[in-house]
N, C-alpha and C positions, 0 to 999 in steps of 0.2 A: 683673821679668823671670822667666820660667820656664825652667829648665834641666833636661834629662833625659839619662840615660846609656843609655836604651833605644835599640835600632836603629830609625831612622825609615824608614818605607815611603813616606809621601807626606804632603802637607798641602795644604789649600785653605781658602778662607774669603772674608770680605767685610770691610767697614769695622767691623763689630761683633764678629765671632767668627772664630777660626781653628780648624779641625778638623785635629787632628794624629793620624795613623794610624801605629801602630808595628807592626813585624814580629811582635811578640808577640801581636798580635790586639787590643790595646788602642786605644781612641780617647779623646782628650782634647779637650774644648771649652775653648778659652782666650778670654779677653777680649782683643780685638785691641789695645786701647789700653794695657792694663796687663800683659798676659801671665798674669794670674791664672787658675788652673784653675777653671772653672765647673762641669764635670761630667766623669765618667770612665765608660767603658763597655767591656765585653769583647765583641768580635764573635763571633757563633756562627751557624752555618747548620744548621737542624734539630737544635739542641742540641749540635752538634759544633764544636770550635774551628776557626778558619780562620786562614790567614796572608795578610794583606792585602798587595797590591803597589801599588795606586794608589787615588786618591780624587779625586772631583770634587763640589763643592758647588753646588747649584742654589738660590740664595736665593729666586727667584720661586716655587719649589715646596716650600721648606723640606725638601730632600732631600739626603742625602749618599750618593753612589753609590760603592761600593768594589769594586774588582776583586781577586780572590784568586789565590793561587798555583795552586790546583787548577782555575782557569778559571771559577769562579762570579762572578756579579755580584750584589752585595748592595745593595738599595735601602732605605736607612734613613731614617726620618723623624727630624728633629732639631727641637729647640725653636725657636720663632719669636721 
């Protein structure tokens, strides 16, 4: 199981992976069965840090869509 003390913005996923988005701008990809961290990434828009507020995963398109505090929508490709 994976535990974090960072403030959570949102999460979404499927039977294979969980995409955890933190208010710090970090995204972690977790194995849905074990909770093991598979990858970490810091979100940026045009090189600038962002504060995520929501996330939605589209398995059929391998995309994670993230809504930010400043009104942006980030369309992120994720591993298949």
